[in-house]
C-alpha positions as CSV (number, residue, x, y, z in Angstrom):
1,M,0.3,-18.4,15.6
2,P,0.2,-17.7,19.4
3,V,-2.3,-15.3,20.7
4,N,-0.7,-11.9,21.2
5,L,2.7,-13.4,22.1
6,T,6.0,-12.7,20.4
7,A,9.4,-14.2,20.9
8,P,11.4,-12.4,23.5
9,D,14.3,-10.1,22.7
10,P,17.4,-11.9,24.1
11,A,19.0,-8.5,24.8
12,A,16.1,-7.6,27.2
13,L,16.6,-10.7,29.4
14,Y,18.8,-9.9,32.3
15,A,21.6,-12.2,33.2
16,V,21.2,-13.5,36.8
17,P,24.5,-13.4,38.8
18,G,25.5,-16.9,39.7
19,V,23.8,-18.6,36.7
20,R,25.4,-19.7,33.4
21,I,23.5,-21.5,30.6
22,G,24.7,-23.6,27.7
23,V,22.7,-25.0,24.9
24,A,23.7,-27.7,22.3
25,Q,22.3,-29.8,19.5
26,A,22.5,-33.4,20.6
27,G,20.2,-35.0,18.1
28,I,18.1,-36.5,20.8
29,R,15.1,-36.9,18.5
30,K,15.7,-34.8,15.5
31,A,18.9,-33.4,14.0
32,G,19.6,-29.7,13.7
33,R,17.6,-28.4,16.7
34,K,18.6,-27.2,20.1
35,D,17.6,-30.0,22.5
36,L,20.1,-30.1,25.3
37,T,20.4,-27.3,27.9
38,V,22.5,-27.0,31.0
39,F,22.2,-24.5,33.9
40,L,25.3,-24.1,36.0
41,L,24.7,-22.6,39.5
42,D,27.4,-21.1,41.7
43,E,27.9,-22.7,45.1
44,G,25.5,-21.6,47.7
45,A,22.4,-21.2,45.5
46,A,19.1,-22.0,47.1
47,V,16.7,-24.2,45.1
48,G,13.1,-25.3,45.5
49,G,10.7,-27.1,43.1
50,V,7.3,-28.5,42.7
51,F,6.4,-31.3,40.3
52,T,3.5,-33.1,38.7
53,Q,0.9,-34.9,40.8
54,N,0.4,-37.4,37.9
55,R,1.0,-40.8,39.6
56,F,2.7,-42.0,36.4
57,C,5.4,-39.4,36.9
58,A,8.5,-39.5,34.7
59,A,11.9,-40.8,35.8
60,P,13.5,-37.3,35.9
61,V,10.7,-36.1,38.2
62,Q,11.4,-38.9,40.6
63,V,15.2,-38.2,40.5
64,C,14.7,-34.5,41.0
65,R,12.6,-35.1,44.1
66,A,15.2,-37.4,45.6
67,H,18.1,-35.0,44.8
68,L,16.3,-32.0,46.4
69,D,15.5,-34.1,49.4
70,A,19.1,-35.1,49.8
71,G,20.0,-31.5,50.7
72,R,23.5,-31.5,49.2
73,G,23.1,-28.2,47.4
74,I,22.1,-28.1,43.8
75,R,24.8,-27.0,41.4
76,A,23.5,-27.8,38.0
77,M,20.4,-28.7,36.0
78,V,20.2,-30.5,32.7
79,V,17.2,-30.4,30.3
80,N,16.6,-32.5,27.2
81,T,13.7,-32.2,24.7
82,G,12.4,-34.8,22.3
83,N,12.1,-37.6,24.9
84,A,10.2,-37.5,28.1
85,N,11.8,-40.5,29.7
86,A,8.4,-41.3,31.1
87,G,6.7,-44.7,31.2
88,T,10.2,-46.2,31.0
89,G,10.4,-48.2,34.3
90,E,13.6,-48.9,36.1
91,E,15.7,-48.5,33.0
92,G,14.3,-44.9,32.7
93,L,15.4,-44.2,36.3
94,A,18.9,-45.6,35.6
95,R,19.2,-43.4,32.5
96,A,18.0,-40.3,34.4
97,R,20.6,-41.0,37.1
98,A,23.3,-41.6,34.4
99,T,22.6,-38.2,33.0
100,C,23.3,-36.6,36.4
101,T,26.4,-38.7,36.8
102,A,27.7,-37.6,33.4
103,L,27.2,-33.9,34.0
104,A,28.6,-34.2,37.6
105,G,31.7,-35.8,36.2
106,H,32.4,-32.8,34.0
107,L,31.8,-30.4,36.9
108,G,33.5,-32.2,39.7
109,I,30.4,-32.4,41.8
110,A,28.2,-35.2,43.2
111,P,25.4,-36.6,41.0
112,E,22.9,-35.7,43.7
113,Q,23.8,-32.0,43.1
114,V,22.3,-32.3,39.5
115,L,18.6,-32.0,38.7
116,P,17.5,-33.7,35.4
117,F,14.5,-32.7,33.3
118,S,13.1,-34.3,30.2
119,T,10.2,-33.4,27.8
120,G,8.9,-35.0,24.7
121,V,7.6,-38.4,23.6
122,I,6.5,-40.8,26.4
123,M,7.4,-44.5,26.6
124,E,10.6,-44.3,24.5
125,P,14.1,-45.0,26.0
126,L,16.1,-41.9,26.8
127,P,19.1,-41.9,24.4
128,I,21.7,-41.3,27.2
129,E,24.6,-41.8,24.8
130,R,23.5,-38.8,22.8
131,I,23.1,-36.7,25.9
132,E,26.6,-37.7,27.1
133,A,28.0,-36.9,23.7
134,G,26.3,-33.5,23.7
135,L,27.3,-32.3,27.2
136,P,30.8,-31.0,26.2
137,A,29.3,-28.7,23.6
138,A,26.6,-27.5,26.0
139,L,29.2,-26.8,28.7
140,A,31.5,-25.0,26.2
141,D,28.5,-22.8,25.3
142,A,27.7,-21.8,28.9
143,A,27.4,-18.0,29.5
144,P,25.3,-15.8,31.8
145,A,23.5,-14.1,28.9
146,H,22.1,-17.3,27.2
147,W,18.5,-17.0,28.5
148,G,17.1,-16.6,25.0
149,R,19.0,-19.7,23.8
150,A,17.7,-21.6,26.8
151,A,14.1,-20.7,26.1
152,E,14.5,-22.1,22.6
153,G,16.4,-25.2,23.8
154,I,13.5,-26.4,26.0
155,M,10.8,-26.1,23.4
156,T,8.8,-29.0,21.9
157,T,5.5,-28.2,20.1
158,D,5.9,-24.5,21.2
159,T,5.8,-22.1,18.4
160,V,7.7,-19.3,20.2
161,P,10.2,-19.3,23.1
162,K,8.9,-18.0,26.4
163,A,11.0,-15.8,28.6
164,F,10.5,-12.7,30.8
165,S,12.8,-10.7,33.0
166,R,12.6,-7.8,35.6
167,Q,14.8,-5.9,38.0
168,V,13.4,-4.5,41.3
169,M,14.6,-2.9,44.4
170,I,14.4,-5.0,47.5
171,G,16.1,-4.1,50.8
172,G,18.0,-1.3,49.2
173,A,19.6,-3.5,46.6
174,T,18.8,-4.3,42.9
175,V,17.4,-7.8,42.5
176,T,17.2,-9.5,39.1
177,I,14.5,-12.0,38.2
178,T,14.6,-14.0,34.9
179,G,12.6,-17.0,33.9
180,I,11.7,-19.3,31.0
181,S,9.0,-21.9,30.4
182,K,7.8,-24.3,27.8
183,G,4.5,-25.9,27.0
184,A,1.7,-25.8,24.5
185,G,-0.2,-29.1,24.8
186,M,-0.8,-31.7,27.6
187,I,-1.4,-28.6,29.8
188,R,-3.3,-28.8,33.0
189,P,-0.6,-28.3,35.6
190,N,-1.2,-29.8,38.9
191,M,1.6,-28.4,41.2
192,A,3.6,-27.0,38.3
193,T,3.9,-26.4,34.6
194,M,5.3,-28.5,31.7
195,L,8.8,-27.0,32.4
196,G,9.5,-23.7,34.1
197,F,12.7,-22.3,35.5
198,L,12.6,-19.0,37.5
199,T,15.8,-17.6,38.9
200,T,16.7,-14.6,41.0
201,D,19.9,-13.3,42.7
202,A,17.9,-12.5,45.8
203,K,19.4,-13.7,49.1
204,V,16.8,-16.2,50.3
205,D,17.1,-18.7,53.1
206,Q,17.2,-22.3,51.6
207,A,14.5,-23.3,54.1
208,L,12.0,-21.0,52.4
209,M,12.5,-22.3,48.9
210,P,9.9,-25.1,48.8
211,A,7.2,-22.8,50.1
212,L,8.3,-20.1,47.7
213,A,8.1,-22.4,44.7
214,L,4.7,-23.7,45.8
215,R,3.3,-20.2,46.4
216,L,4.5,-19.0,43.0
217,A,3.1,-22.1,41.2
218,Q,-0.3,-21.7,42.9
219,A,-0.6,-18.1,41.7
220,S,0.4,-18.9,38.2
221,F,1.0,-22.3,36.6
222,N,-1.8,-23.9,38.7
223,R,-4.2,-21.5,37.1
224,I,-3.8,-22.5,33.5
225,T,-5.2,-25.2,31.3
226,V,-5.1,-25.9,27.6
227,D,-6.6,-29.4,27.3
228,G,-7.1,-30.7,30.8
229,D,-4.2,-33.2,30.6
230,T,-1.7,-33.2,33.4
231,S,1.7,-34.1,32.1
232,T,3.9,-36.9,33.5
233,N,6.9,-34.4,33.5
234,D,5.5,-31.1,35.0
235,S,8.4,-29.4,36.8
236,F,8.7,-25.9,38.1
237,V,12.0,-24.9,39.8
238,V,12.9,-21.7,41.6
239,V,16.5,-20.8,42.1
240,A,17.9,-18.0,44.3
241,T,21.6,-17.5,43.8
242,R,21.9,-15.3,46.9
243,K,24.3,-12.8,45.2
244,A,22.2,-9.6,45.7
245,G,23.4,-7.1,48.3
246,H,20.5,-7.1,50.7
247,A,20.1,-8.8,54.0
248,E,19.0,-12.4,53.9
249,I,15.2,-13.0,53.6
250,T,14.2,-15.4,56.3
251,S,10.4,-14.9,56.1
252,L,8.2,-14.6,53.0
253,E,5.8,-12.5,55.2
254,S,8.5,-9.8,55.9
255,P,8.4,-6.6,53.8
256,E,11.3,-7.9,51.7
257,G,9.8,-11.4,51.4
258,C,6.5,-9.9,50.2
259,A,8.2,-7.7,47.7
260,L,10.1,-10.7,46.3
261,V,7.0,-12.9,46.1
262,E,5.1,-10.1,44.3
263,A,7.9,-9.5,41.7
264,M,8.5,-13.2,41.1
265,S,4.7,-13.9,40.9
266,E,4.5,-11.3,38.1
267,I,7.1,-13.2,36.0
268,A,5.6,-16.6,36.9
269,C,2.1,-15.4,35.7
270,L,3.6,-14.1,32.4
271,L,5.3,-17.4,31.8
272,A,2.2,-19.4,32.6
273,Q,0.0,-17.2,30.5
274,A,2.5,-17.5,27.6
275,I,1.9,-21.3,27.6
276,V,-1.9,-20.7,27.2
277,R,-1.3,-18.1,24.5
278,D,0.8,-20.6,22.7
279,G,-1.6,-23.5,23.3
280,E,-1.6,-25.9,20.4
281,G,-3.9,-24.4,17.8
282,A,-5.1,-21.6,20.1
283,T,-6.7,-18.6,18.5
284,K,-8.3,-17.1,21.7
285,F,-6.9,-16.3,25.1
286,I,-9.7,-16.6,27.7
287,T,-9.7,-15.3,31.3
288,L,-12.2,-17.0,33.6
289,Q,-13.1,-15.0,36.6
290,I,-15.3,-16.9,39.1
291,E,-16.7,-14.7,41.8
292,G,-19.0,-15.1,44.8
293,G,-18.0,-18.6,45.7
294,R,-18.1,-20.1,49.2
295,D,-14.4,-20.9,48.9
296,G,-11.6,-20.9,46.4
297,A,-11.9,-24.6,45.8
298,E,-15.4,-24.4,44.4
299,C,-14.5,-21.4,42.3
300,R,-11.7,-23.4,40.7
301,Q,-14.1,-26.3,40.3
302,V,-16.4,-24.2,38.2
303,A,-13.6,-22.6,36.3
304,Y,-12.2,-25.9,35.2
305,A,-15.6,-27.3,34.3
306,V,-16.0,-24.4,31.9
307,A,-12.4,-24.4,30.7
308,H,-12.4,-28.1,29.9
309,S,-15.8,-28.3,28.1
310,P,-15.2,-29.1,24.4
311,L,-18.5,-27.5,23.6
312,V,-17.5,-24.2,25.3
313,K,-14.0,-24.3,23.8
314,T,-15.2,-25.0,20.2
315,A,-17.8,-22.2,20.5
316,F,-15.0,-19.8,21.3
317,F,-13.0,-21.0,18.3
318,A,-16.0,-20.4,16.1
319,S,-16.8,-17.0,17.7
320,D,-20.3,-18.5,18.2
321,P,-22.1,-16.9,21.2
322,N,-23.7,-20.2,22.1
323,L,-23.3,-19.2,25.7
324,G,-25.8,-21.6,27.2
325,R,-22.9,-24.1,27.0
326,I,-21.2,-22.1,29.8
327,L,-24.2,-22.2,32.0
328,A,-24.4,-26.0,31.4
329,A,-20.8,-26.4,32.5
330,V,-21.4,-24.4,35.6
331,G,-24.3,-26.6,36.4
332,Y,-22.4,-29.9,36.1
333,A,-19.3,-28.6,37.9
334,G,-20.3,-30.7,40.9
335,I,-21.7,-28.1,43.4
336,A,-24.6,-30.1,44.8
337,D,-26.5,-27.2,46.4
338,L,-25.9,-24.6,43.6
339,D,-28.8,-22.2,43.2
340,Q,-29.1,-21.4,39.5
341,T,-31.3,-18.4,40.2
342,K,-28.3,-16.6,41.7
343,I,-26.0,-17.1,38.7
344,E,-24.8,-14.1,36.8
345,L,-22.8,-14.4,33.5
346,Y,-20.8,-11.7,31.9
347,L,-18.8,-11.8,28.6
348,D,-16.4,-8.8,28.9
349,D,-18.8,-5.8,29.2
350,V,-21.9,-7.8,28.1
351,H,-24.3,-9.0,30.8
352,V,-25.5,-12.3,29.3
353,A,-27.4,-14.0,32.0
354,T,-29.0,-12.9,35.3
355,Q,-30.7,-14.9,38.0
356,G,-30.0,-18.1,36.0
357,G,-31.6,-17.0,32.8
358,R,-31.0,-14.8,29.8
359,H,-30.6,-11.1,30.7
360,P,-33.5,-9.1,29.2
361,A,-31.1,-6.6,27.6
362,Y,-28.8,-9.2,26.1
363,R,-28.5,-9.3,22.3
364,E,-26.7,-12.0,20.4
365,E,-24.8,-9.5,18.3
366,D,-23.3,-8.1,21.5
367,G,-22.1,-11.6,22.4
368,Q,-20.7,-12.2,19.0
369,R,-18.8,-8.9,19.1
370,V,-16.9,-10.1,22.1
371,M,-16.5,-13.6,20.9
372,K,-14.6,-12.4,17.8
373,Q,-11.9,-10.8,20.0
374,S,-8.6,-12.6,20.5
375,E,-8.8,-11.9,24.2
376,I,-12.0,-12.5,26.2
377,T,-12.9,-12.4,29.8
378,V,-15.7,-14.6,31.1
379,C,-17.0,-13.6,34.6
380,I,-19.4,-16.0,36.4
381,V,-20.9,-14.8,39.7
382,L,-22.1,-17.7,41.9
383,G,-23.9,-15.7,44.6
384,R,-22.7,-18.0,47.4
385,G,-20.1,-16.1,49.2
386,S,-17.0,-13.8,48.9
387,A,-14.4,-16.1,47.3
388,N,-12.9,-15.2,43.9
389,E,-10.6,-17.1,41.6
390,T,-9.1,-16.5,38.2
391,L,-7.9,-19.1,35.6
392,W,-6.6,-18.8,32.1
393,T,-7.4,-21.0,29.1
394,C,-7.8,-21.0,25.4
395,D,-10.2,-22.3,22.6
396,L,-10.0,-25.6,20.9
397,S,-9.4,-25.5,17.1
398,H,-8.9,-27.9,14.2
399,D,-5.1,-27.4,14.5
400,Y,-5.1,-28.9,18.0
401,V,-6.3,-32.2,16.6
402,T,-3.8,-32.0,13.7
403,I,-0.8,-31.2,15.9
404,N,-1.5,-34.1,18.3
405,A,-2.4,-36.5,15.5
406,D,0.9,-35.8,13.8
407,Y,3.1,-35.3,17.0
408,R,5.3,-38.4,16.6
409,S,5.6,-38.3,12.8
């Protein structure tokens, strides 16, 4: 079960003017499950995206980048689960492009106006014939209110769909923001998440969309890790349909731009945190706060060293306050001139270590009290400067091994 995360109420997810969504069962890997989703965008929508930095990136990632660079105006997105179309060479690229051509043919648009996304098993041929056969049903299902269905349709090993929605006032007009994400394993996003789609009807200049997508990813999806593995298919796409009744936002630093970034960042963070809460086999949601670094980069360096330590993660799973493991991870994080006598370690309200050693007032029963909680904050003070960074992760349980051992069966 996910950590303090429940399935969204579809009725609480606002439709975004200018977006329609259809979902179908195409039998891409298994029968009887939603596995094909289409997003249909009104003409004039502004779109930006960020994608995995894994050099073995999937065919749909390569096609998405090319189609965004073409600048013809994105009108549709198509998502399949069950097959990642990664590690598939030139044939994989041909099948990703064929997916775009098939959907474009139904809509009367150019293939370059379609973005394809795939998630699932790597190194298996994409069953393009099943996608082509399923598209009519997905298109017939298209409706503005189908956000809940879309959140289900993009799941793989997720245990619950992930979706959040808000309405805010910007420039005197009501602006709607709704997004969905998927992911539970192979999570250490590097530019993006497994799959994330965040839409708004805000009127945003297309030229701002790449920077907006990157800023949102850096504040959310690039701050999570489940297992340290960067996927071949990570994709995060931001859509602004430009239907809202305010003046066009031409700067993210303007009052309206700042208000939009703040509101969209809130949803992006919830979507990112939901992935960690639903991490494969997770029982603990852990916030890592690194303070007093010389810069953000070294704060993140320490955070990831702690978050990726199997010894630390298994201690959290066992509720075992073997907290020297955290100090060890800080020490091998790679900061050559780190002064251990300046390190302070807190576990929620418990001061565990000071000046690099055990705090005189620390008692193991206090550490165990916190370790038994389902949500835990670890604060590490480096004593080197004023930079602070936050990252979210989870524990490592028996179920993580079971899920991944049985993934393809």
